[in-house]
C-alpha positions, 0 to 999 in steps of 0.5 A: 340131846347132849348133856351138859359137860362136867367141868374138870378139876384142876390137877394139883400135882400138874400145876405145882411149880418148883419155880413158884414154890422158891420165889414164894418160900423167899416171900414168905421167909421174909414176911416171917422175919418181919412179923414173927420173932422166930420159926422153931421146931421142938427138939424132940419133934423133928419128923423122921418118915419112912422112905417109900411111903407118902405122908399125911401131916395132921396138925392142929389149926390154931391160926392164919399162920398155919399155912405159912408155917406149912410152907416154911416146916416142909421147905427145910424139914423135908425138902426132898418131898412135895407139899400138897395141902387143901383150901376152901374153894372160894378162898383160894379163887382169892389167891389163884397163884397158890395153885402153883404151891400144891394148894388145891380147893375144895368145896366145904360143907357139902358131901360132893365137896367131901367126895372130891377132896377124897379123890384128889387126896387119893391122887396125891398120895399115890406117890411116895414122895408126896405129903398131904399137909392138912389142918385136922379140925377143919376149922379154926380151933385154939391150941388149949381146945380139949378135945381136939376136934377131927373133921369127919373126912379124915377117917377116911384118909387111910382107905384112900392111902393104905400105904401112908404114914399119918404124923401128927403136927402141933403148932402154937404161936405164943409171946415170949419176952419180946413184941412178936410172937414165936412160931413153934412146931412139933411133930409126933411119932408117925402112925402107919394107915394100916393101923387105923385100917383095923379100927372103925371110924369112930375109933379112927377119929380117937386115935388120931385126936389122942396122938395129936393132943399128945403132941400139942401137950408136949409142945405146950410144956416147951412153950411154957418153959419159954426157952428157945434151946429147946428148940432148933431155930429154923428162921431168925426174925427181927428182935427189939422194938424197932423204929427210933428208939432202938436207933437211939438205943443203939446209938447210945451203945456205940458211944459207950462202946458196947455191943448193942442187944436189940432184945428186951429179953437178953437172958442167956439161953439154958440147956435142954 
């Protein structure tokens, strides 16, 4: 009697397509310019990853925008590395094209799904040029929530990739002086997997949570300062109100022979 065949899971490494990535980087950039004021990375928080080691980028999870942030940040700050990231399988079924971008599906809320995620993570992180970008809480969590939750599977990742480094990434989306929000990011210092392997699972979770919390708190201080000079701007969006009112203001500036500035908050940038 022949047993039923077990379906093979798609290989995210084999499915990833540079052609698709280039197209969707263009599409996501255009979308972000329309809906965000800017994408900025803190000057202290530009990633510095050691060569020859795969990386796990461990982010908080404040917004739907996080997946877009992963794409934009990885393409601009770490172009020599290949991004992979998990997504709930039911959601990925709605956006099948994302499999070509390094996204792989996971079955959430089950032991089988957790095992499959760890096996895929181990497969991805065998290559030192690969990065696994993941939202550490495993659920949406406000940027100010403390302590920052760490999903249980995160503490097993060092065992899957003992040569990797774990890099905290803080994300925030505050409104400053314009009608659109800012997409702010900052990376913390890498943590070698070997350091985490020396701890039990509870201590690992505490170490990762503390590193991510420190990075988020530092980014929050820059967000509170509302000073673009503290950041490197990666993508600049449209500013001002837009529409008929902005066109009227532009026409008025032209009649007066003045340079038109669409910004509501047009104070000069301060030095860091």
